[in-house]
The first five atom37 places (N, CA, C, CB, O) and aatype in JSON, in Angstrom:
{
  "aatype": [19, 7, 2, 5, 10, 19, 14, 7, 7, 10, 16, 14, 13, 12, 11, 7, 0, 9, 4, 0, 2, 10, 0, 17, 12, 16, 19, 17, 14, 10, 3, 19, 19, 11, 15, 5, 19, 5, 15, 7, 2, 13, 5, 7, 5, 3, 9, 14, 15, 10, 10, 11, 6, 10, 8, 1, 15, 7, 1, 10, 18, 1, 7, 10, 10, 14, 7, 10, 16, 1, 15, 15, 9, 0, 2, 7, 4, 15, 12, 6, 19, 18, 19, 1, 19, 5, 11, 9, 12, 6, 0, 5, 10, 0],
  "atom_mask": [
    [1, 1, 1, 1, 1],
    [1, 1, 1, 0, 1],
    [1, 1, 1, 1, 1],
    [1, 1, 1, 1, 1],
    [1, 1, 1, 1, 1],
    [1, 1, 1, 1, 1],
    [1, 1, 1, 1, 1],
    [1, 1, 1, 0, 1],
    [1, 1, 1, 0, 1],
    [1, 1, 1, 1, 1],
    [1, 1, 1, 1, 1],
    [1, 1, 1, 1, 1],
    [1, 1, 1, 1, 1],
    [1, 1, 1, 1, 1],
    [1, 1, 1, 1, 1],
    [1, 1, 1, 0, 1],
    [1, 1, 1, 1, 1],
    [1, 1, 1, 1, 1],
    [1, 1, 1, 1, 1],
    [1, 1, 1, 1, 1],
    [1, 1, 1, 1, 1],
    [1, 1, 1, 1, 1],
    [1, 1, 1, 1, 1],
    [1, 1, 1, 1, 1],
    [1, 1, 1, 1, 1],
    [1, 1, 1, 1, 1],
    [1, 1, 1, 1, 1],
    [1, 1, 1, 1, 1],
    [1, 1, 1, 1, 1],
    [1, 1, 1, 1, 1],
    [1, 1, 1, 1, 1],
    [1, 1, 1, 1, 1],
    [1, 1, 1, 1, 1],
    [1, 1, 1, 1, 1],
    [1, 1, 1, 1, 1],
    [1, 1, 1, 1, 1],
    [1, 1, 1, 1, 1],
    [1, 1, 1, 1, 1],
    [1, 1, 1, 1, 1],
    [1, 1, 1, 0, 1],
    [1, 1, 1, 1, 1],
    [1, 1, 1, 1, 1],
    [1, 1, 1, 1, 1],
    [1, 1, 1, 0, 1],
    [1, 1, 1, 1, 1],
    [1, 1, 1, 1, 1],
    [1, 1, 1, 1, 1],
    [1, 1, 1, 1, 1],
    [1, 1, 1, 1, 1],
    [1, 1, 1, 1, 1],
    [1, 1, 1, 1, 1],
    [1, 1, 1, 1, 1],
    [1, 1, 1, 1, 1],
    [1, 1, 1, 1, 1],
    [1, 1, 1, 1, 1],
    [1, 1, 1, 1, 1],
    [1, 1, 1, 1, 1],
    [1, 1, 1, 0, 1],
    [1, 1, 1, 1, 1],
    [1, 1, 1, 1, 1],
    [1, 1, 1, 1, 1],
    [1, 1, 1, 1, 1],
    [1, 1, 1, 0, 1],
    [1, 1, 1, 1, 1],
    [1, 1, 1, 1, 1],
    [1, 1, 1, 1, 1],
    [1, 1, 1, 0, 1],
    [1, 1, 1, 1, 1],
    [1, 1, 1, 1, 1],
    [1, 1, 1, 1, 1],
    [1, 1, 1, 1, 1],
    [1, 1, 1, 1, 1],
    [1, 1, 1, 1, 1],
    [1, 1, 1, 1, 1],
    [1, 1, 1, 1, 1],
    [1, 1, 1, 0, 1],
    [1, 1, 1, 1, 1],
    [1, 1, 1, 1, 1],
    [1, 1, 1, 1, 1],
    [1, 1, 1, 1, 1],
    [1, 1, 1, 1, 1],
    [1, 1, 1, 1, 1],
    [1, 1, 1, 1, 1],
    [1, 1, 1, 1, 1],
    [1, 1, 1, 1, 1],
    [1, 1, 1, 1, 1],
    [1, 1, 1, 1, 1],
    [1, 1, 1, 1, 1],
    [1, 1, 1, 1, 1],
    [1, 1, 1, 1, 1],
    [1, 1, 1, 1, 1],
    [1, 1, 1, 1, 1],
    [1, 1, 1, 1, 1],
    [1, 1, 1, 1, 1]
  ],
  "atom_positions": [
    [[110.64, 83.39, 105.64], [108.93, 83.67, 105.22], [108.97, 83.38, 103.94], [108.22, 85.27, 105.4], [109.94, 83.65, 103.23]],
    [[107.58, 82.63, 103.39], [107.79, 82.39, 101.7], [106.97, 83.46, 101.41], [0.0, 0.0, 0.0], [106.83, 84.54, 101.98]],
    [[106.34, 82.89, 100.23], [106.07, 84.07, 99.12], [104.57, 84.39, 100.16], [105.82, 83.44, 96.94], [104.12, 83.55, 100.95]],
    [[104.21, 85.19, 100.02], [102.47, 85.78, 100.81], [101.88, 86.64, 100.13], [102.43, 86.62, 102.29], [102.53, 87.49, 99.52]],
    [[100.8, 86.61, 100.1], [100.33, 87.56, 99.45], [99.81, 88.61, 99.44], [99.96, 87.35, 99.09], [99.49, 89.2, 98.41]],
    [[99.56, 89.23, 101.13], [99.89, 90.66, 101.49], [101.02, 90.57, 102.46], [98.64, 91.48, 102.12], [100.85, 89.99, 103.53]],
    [[102.23, 91.17, 102.11], [103.41, 91.78, 102.72], [103.27, 91.29, 104.56], [103.33, 93.69, 102.35], [102.26, 91.7, 105.12]],
    [[103.79, 90.86, 104.99], [103.71, 91.17, 106.38], [102.62, 90.37, 106.9], [0.0, 0.0, 0.0], [102.32, 90.62, 108.07]],
    [[101.73, 89.17, 106.09], [100.61, 88.46, 106.52], [99.38, 89.48, 106.51], [0.0, 0.0, 0.0], [99.39, 90.59, 105.99]],
    [[98.56, 89.02, 107.04], [96.91, 89.46, 107.22], [96.91, 89.51, 109.03], [95.52, 87.95, 106.4], [97.07, 88.76, 109.99]],
    [[96.73, 90.41, 108.82], [95.99, 90.9, 110.34], [94.78, 90.23, 110.51], [95.57, 92.53, 110.48], [93.87, 89.97, 109.73]],
    [[95.07, 89.85, 112.34], [93.92, 89.06, 113.15], [92.47, 89.77, 112.1], [93.91, 89.61, 115.33], [91.94, 89.06, 111.25]],
    [[92.06, 90.96, 112.3], [90.86, 91.76, 111.98], [90.42, 90.84, 110.44], [91.3, 93.71, 111.78], [89.46, 90.14, 110.14]],
    [[91.48, 91.21, 109.85], [91.5, 90.56, 108.19], [91.0, 89.18, 108.22], [93.13, 90.45, 107.45], [90.06, 88.79, 107.52]],
    [[91.68, 88.44, 109.08], [91.76, 86.9, 109.55], [89.9, 86.41, 109.99], [93.06, 86.83, 111.27], [89.25, 85.46, 109.55]],
    [[89.63, 87.14, 110.65], [88.31, 86.88, 111.05], [87.32, 87.2, 110.21], [0.0, 0.0, 0.0], [86.42, 86.39, 109.97]],
    [[87.38, 88.48, 109.62], [86.72, 88.75, 108.71], [86.68, 87.81, 107.77], [87.03, 89.74, 108.33], [85.71, 87.05, 107.89]],
    [[87.39, 87.59, 106.85], [87.36, 86.44, 105.89], [87.1, 85.37, 106.17], [88.27, 86.21, 105.36], [86.47, 84.78, 105.29]],
    [[87.41, 84.55, 107.47], [86.67, 83.24, 107.65], [85.46, 83.45, 107.71], [86.98, 82.49, 108.74], [84.75, 82.84, 106.91]],
    [[84.89, 84.3, 108.6], [83.4, 84.22, 108.96], [82.39, 84.83, 107.52], [83.16, 85.3, 110.53], [81.18, 84.79, 107.32]],
    [[83.49, 85.36, 106.73], [82.55, 85.93, 105.42], [82.55, 84.43, 104.29], [83.53, 87.67, 104.47], [81.68, 83.97, 103.55]],
    [[83.78, 84.07, 104.57], [83.45, 82.06, 103.47], [82.2, 81.93, 104.34], [85.05, 80.03, 103.81], [81.12, 82.28, 103.87]],
    [[82.3, 81.31, 105.92], [81.15, 80.84, 105.99], [80.36, 80.92, 105.98], [80.93, 80.57, 106.31], [79.61, 79.98, 105.75]],
    [[79.8, 82.68, 106.32], [78.21, 82.94, 105.56], [77.85, 82.75, 104.14], [77.81, 84.35, 105.66], [76.69, 82.78, 103.73]],
    [[79.11, 82.51, 103.25], [78.81, 82.9, 101.75], [78.44, 81.39, 101.64], [80.18, 83.64, 100.62], [77.76, 81.14, 100.65]],
    [[78.69, 80.5, 102.32], [78.65, 79.16, 102.11], [77.17, 78.62, 102.79], [80.03, 78.49, 102.77], [76.33, 78.04, 102.11]],
    [[77.05, 78.84, 103.86], [75.49, 78.65, 104.66], [74.48, 79.3, 104.18], [75.41, 79.08, 106.08], [73.42, 78.68, 104.15]],
    [[74.49, 80.71, 103.68], [73.77, 82.01, 103.72], [72.07, 81.23, 102.72], [75.03, 83.61, 102.67], [70.88, 81.54, 102.78]],
    [[72.81, 80.19, 101.92], [70.58, 79.85, 100.77], [70.7, 79.31, 101.72], [69.8, 78.78, 98.88], [70.34, 80.11, 102.59]],
    [[71.1, 78.08, 102.33], [70.42, 77.55, 103.02], [70.25, 77.6, 104.85], [70.7, 76.57, 102.5], [70.09, 76.58, 105.52]],
    [[70.31, 78.74, 105.32], [69.57, 79.71, 106.2], [68.43, 79.94, 105.12], [70.51, 81.2, 106.74], [67.59, 79.05, 105.28]],
    [[68.14, 80.6, 104.32], [67.23, 81.3, 103.79], [66.15, 80.37, 103.69], [67.63, 81.92, 102.6], [65.11, 80.17, 104.31]],
    [[66.58, 79.97, 102.94], [65.72, 78.4, 102.61], [64.78, 78.04, 104.16], [67.23, 76.74, 102.26], [63.58, 78.32, 104.25]],
    [[65.34, 77.58, 104.96], [64.83, 77.11, 106.6], [64.15, 78.51, 107.03], [66.38, 76.61, 107.91], [63.1, 78.33, 107.65]],
    [[64.45, 79.64, 106.88], [63.87, 80.82, 107.36], [62.66, 80.63, 106.52], [64.72, 82.2, 107.19], [61.64, 80.6, 107.21]],
    [[62.42, 80.47, 105.09], [60.98, 80.47, 104.35], [60.27, 79.07, 104.82], [61.15, 80.53, 102.52], [59.04, 79.04, 104.85]],
    [[61.0, 77.97, 105.17], [60.58, 77.15, 105.52], [59.27, 77.12, 107.0], [61.74, 76.6, 105.53], [58.17, 76.61, 107.18]],
    [[60.16, 77.94, 107.73], [59.32, 78.02, 109.14], [58.57, 79.38, 108.92], [60.37, 78.04, 110.69], [58.11, 79.86, 109.95]],
    [[58.39, 79.99, 107.91], [57.49, 81.29, 107.89], [56.25, 80.43, 107.44], [58.0, 82.71, 106.74], [55.22, 81.11, 107.38]],
    [[56.08, 78.9, 107.06], [55.01, 78.81, 106.56], [54.43, 78.86, 105.03], [0.0, 0.0, 0.0], [53.63, 78.02, 104.61]],
    [[55.05, 80.18, 104.1], [55.1, 80.02, 103.3], [54.88, 79.06, 101.94], [55.57, 80.29, 103.65], [53.96, 79.22, 101.14]],
    [[55.86, 78.08, 101.87], [56.31, 77.35, 100.65], [55.99, 75.74, 101.71], [58.35, 77.86, 99.93], [56.91, 74.94, 101.91]],
    [[54.78, 75.54, 102.19], [54.45, 74.09, 103.18], [54.34, 73.52, 101.82], [52.85, 73.9, 104.47], [53.79, 74.13, 100.91]],
    [[54.95, 72.18, 101.67], [54.32, 71.13, 100.89], [55.89, 71.28, 99.98], [0.0, 0.0, 0.0], [56.11, 70.24, 99.36]],
    [[56.45, 71.83, 99.88], [57.51, 71.96, 99.18], [58.75, 71.81, 99.07], [57.5, 72.55, 99.01], [59.35, 72.81, 99.46]],
    [[59.75, 70.55, 98.52], [60.67, 70.24, 99.31], [61.78, 71.32, 98.93], [61.02, 68.78, 99.19], [61.34, 72.16, 98.14]],
    [[63.11, 71.5, 99.29], [64.35, 71.78, 99.33], [64.59, 72.37, 98.32], [65.1, 70.89, 99.51], [64.42, 73.56, 98.06]],
    [[65.22, 71.12, 97.38], [65.49, 71.65, 96.09], [64.7, 72.56, 94.9], [65.75, 70.69, 95.62], [65.27, 73.37, 94.17]],
    [[63.32, 72.24, 94.88], [62.42, 73.34, 94.47], [62.16, 74.71, 94.93], [61.43, 72.91, 94.53], [61.95, 75.69, 94.22]],
    [[62.19, 74.65, 96.2], [62.01, 76.29, 96.92], [63.34, 76.39, 96.81], [61.35, 76.63, 98.66], [63.47, 77.48, 97.38]],
    [[64.46, 76.06, 96.49], [65.91, 76.89, 96.53], [66.15, 77.12, 95.13], [67.28, 76.04, 97.24], [67.22, 77.7, 94.93]],
    [[65.4, 76.8, 93.98], [65.53, 76.92, 92.43], [64.18, 78.42, 92.55], [64.96, 74.97, 91.27], [64.42, 79.56, 92.16]],
    [[63.13, 78.05, 93.04], [62.51, 79.43, 93.04], [63.27, 80.3, 93.5], [61.39, 79.58, 93.7], [63.25, 81.25, 92.72]],
    [[63.9, 80.47, 94.32], [64.02, 81.56, 95.29], [65.37, 81.85, 94.68], [63.9, 81.22, 97.0], [65.71, 83.03, 94.73]],
    [[66.03, 81.18, 94.23], [66.79, 82.07, 93.43], [66.55, 82.77, 92.01], [67.76, 81.45, 93.31], [67.2, 83.71, 91.55]],
    [[65.41, 82.05, 91.39], [65.09, 82.28, 90.47], [64.51, 83.83, 90.66], [64.36, 81.23, 90.06], [64.78, 84.67, 89.81]],
    [[63.89, 84.08, 91.55], [63.6, 85.26, 92.22], [63.92, 86.39, 93.14], [63.09, 85.03, 92.52], [63.3, 87.23, 93.79]],
    [[65.76, 85.88, 92.77], [66.41, 86.94, 93.85], [66.39, 87.07, 94.81], [0.0, 0.0, 0.0], [67.21, 87.83, 95.33]],
    [[65.19, 86.19, 95.8], [65.21, 86.31, 96.91], [66.14, 85.71, 97.58], [64.28, 86.1, 97.25], [66.07, 86.11, 98.74]],
    [[67.41, 84.55, 97.38], [68.02, 83.71, 97.51], [69.08, 84.44, 98.18], [68.18, 82.99, 96.43], [69.41, 84.2, 99.34]],
    [[69.7, 85.48, 97.33], [71.24, 86.04, 98.72], [70.75, 87.48, 99.22], [73.38, 86.43, 97.79], [71.54, 88.28, 99.73]],
    [[69.32, 87.78, 99.01], [68.75, 89.0, 99.66], [69.46, 89.58, 101.04], [67.29, 88.66, 99.97], [69.45, 88.86, 102.04]],
    [[69.75, 90.21, 101.06], [70.61, 90.85, 103.13], [71.75, 90.55, 103.13], [0.0, 0.0, 0.0], [72.43, 90.86, 104.1]],
    [[72.5, 89.63, 101.71], [73.76, 89.16, 102.21], [74.55, 90.4, 102.66], [74.54, 88.33, 101.13], [74.98, 90.75, 103.76]],
    [[74.59, 90.99, 101.37], [75.69, 92.07, 101.67], [75.99, 92.78, 103.09], [75.37, 93.15, 100.82], [77.07, 93.05, 103.62]],
    [[74.3, 93.03, 103.66], [74.16, 93.61, 105.03], [74.96, 92.56, 106.32], [72.36, 93.77, 105.3], [75.59, 92.88, 107.33]],
    [[74.65, 91.39, 105.82], [75.2, 90.53, 107.01], [76.58, 90.53, 106.64], [0.0, 0.0, 0.0], [77.44, 90.65, 107.51]],
    [[76.85, 90.4, 105.49], [78.58, 90.12, 105.17], [79.43, 90.96, 106.3], [79.13, 90.81, 103.39], [80.4, 90.54, 106.92]],
    [[78.6, 92.72, 106.47], [79.54, 93.51, 106.81], [78.97, 93.62, 108.16], [79.77, 94.75, 105.94], [79.25, 94.76, 108.55]],
    [[78.12, 92.8, 109.35], [77.81, 92.98, 109.98], [78.47, 91.98, 110.57], [76.85, 93.27, 109.92], [78.35, 91.96, 111.8]],
    [[79.19, 91.07, 110.06], [79.65, 89.96, 109.94], [81.25, 90.25, 110.15], [79.15, 89.33, 108.64], [81.98, 89.79, 111.03]],
    [[81.56, 91.08, 109.18], [83.04, 91.33, 108.79], [83.54, 91.85, 110.28], [83.27, 92.59, 107.4], [84.32, 91.25, 111.02]],
    [[82.77, 93.32, 110.57], [82.77, 94.19, 111.94], [82.61, 93.11, 113.03], [81.45, 95.39, 112.04], [83.43, 93.04, 113.94]],
    [[81.75, 92.43, 112.97], [81.86, 91.63, 114.59], [83.27, 90.23, 114.54], [79.83, 90.61, 114.97], [84.1, 90.08, 115.43]],
    [[83.19, 89.51, 113.44], [84.33, 88.5, 113.84], [85.76, 89.12, 113.68], [84.26, 87.14, 112.88], [86.78, 88.48, 113.97]],
    [[85.79, 90.5, 113.17], [86.94, 90.72, 112.86], [87.62, 91.6, 114.34], [0.0, 0.0, 0.0], [88.78, 91.79, 114.7]],
    [[86.46, 91.96, 114.88], [86.56, 92.5, 115.82], [86.95, 91.61, 116.85], [85.61, 93.14, 115.97], [87.95, 91.93, 117.49]],
    [[86.35, 90.55, 117.15], [86.44, 89.12, 118.35], [88.06, 88.76, 117.95], [85.03, 87.35, 117.92], [88.9, 88.77, 118.86]],
    [[88.52, 88.39, 116.37], [89.92, 88.06, 116.48], [90.66, 88.91, 117.06], [90.48, 87.86, 115.38], [91.67, 88.52, 117.65]],
    [[90.28, 90.42, 117.02], [91.6, 91.15, 117.64], [91.48, 90.85, 118.8], [91.82, 92.67, 117.53], [92.34, 90.14, 119.33]],
    [[90.43, 91.29, 119.48], [90.81, 91.15, 120.78], [90.84, 89.65, 121.24], [89.9, 91.95, 121.6], [90.69, 89.65, 122.47]],
    [[90.96, 88.58, 120.82], [91.26, 87.19, 121.44], [92.74, 86.75, 120.94], [90.05, 86.01, 120.95], [93.14, 85.61, 121.14]],
    [[93.37, 87.5, 120.42], [94.86, 87.55, 119.82], [95.45, 88.36, 120.88], [95.09, 88.25, 118.23], [96.5, 87.89, 121.32]],
    [[95.05, 89.42, 121.4], [95.68, 90.73, 122.37], [95.44, 89.58, 123.66], [94.54, 92.71, 122.46], [96.42, 89.09, 124.21]],
    [[94.43, 89.3, 123.96], [93.59, 88.88, 125.63], [95.11, 87.59, 125.28], [90.96, 88.04, 125.77], [95.99, 87.48, 126.13]],
    [[95.14, 86.88, 124.14], [96.06, 85.77, 124.07], [97.85, 86.03, 124.52], [95.91, 85.32, 122.49], [98.7, 85.43, 125.18]],
    [[97.77, 87.23, 123.76], [99.48, 87.81, 124.15], [99.74, 88.12, 125.33], [99.99, 89.09, 123.51], [100.72, 87.61, 125.88]],
    [[98.84, 89.14, 126.07], [98.87, 89.05, 127.44], [98.56, 88.22, 128.67], [98.45, 89.71, 127.58], [98.8, 88.61, 129.81]],
    [[97.83, 86.64, 128.24], [98.47, 86.05, 128.69], [99.32, 85.07, 128.81], [98.17, 86.08, 128.94], [99.74, 84.54, 129.84]],
    [[99.59, 84.83, 127.56], [101.32, 84.78, 127.84], [102.48, 85.22, 128.48], [101.77, 84.99, 127.18], [103.44, 84.67, 129.03]],
    [[102.06, 86.6, 128.2], [103.08, 86.91, 129.0], [103.05, 87.38, 130.29], [103.67, 87.62, 128.47], [103.83, 88.2, 130.78]],
    [[101.81, 86.65, 131.02], [101.87, 86.84, 132.32], [101.72, 85.35, 133.08], [100.76, 87.9, 132.68], [101.5, 85.18, 134.28]],
    [[101.9, 84.45, 132.18], [102.34, 83.06, 132.35], [103.45, 82.88, 132.15], [101.82, 82.21, 131.72], [104.12, 82.08, 132.8]],
    [[103.84, 83.49, 131.31], [106.0, 83.15, 130.86], [106.38, 82.91, 131.81], [107.27, 84.38, 130.32], [107.57, 82.65, 131.95]]
  ]
}
């Protein structure tokens, strides 16, 4: 075992939560822009200028914390279930 950030490694729950949150933080601004374009409030405005306007107004990351909380719980639990089912299947098929 080499140097580990967390002794013993991360739990499946933590791995699922971290990976999902990294994905959401990457995609969140584009999802906000998509939602604003679909709302019809910004007709005729290009995406770069809409991104700048949403960032200036503070709306670009609105709702991120509740979204990450939900994502942590849902994806962490999903990864726990996945790993447990995988172990059960490996034991039965071995």
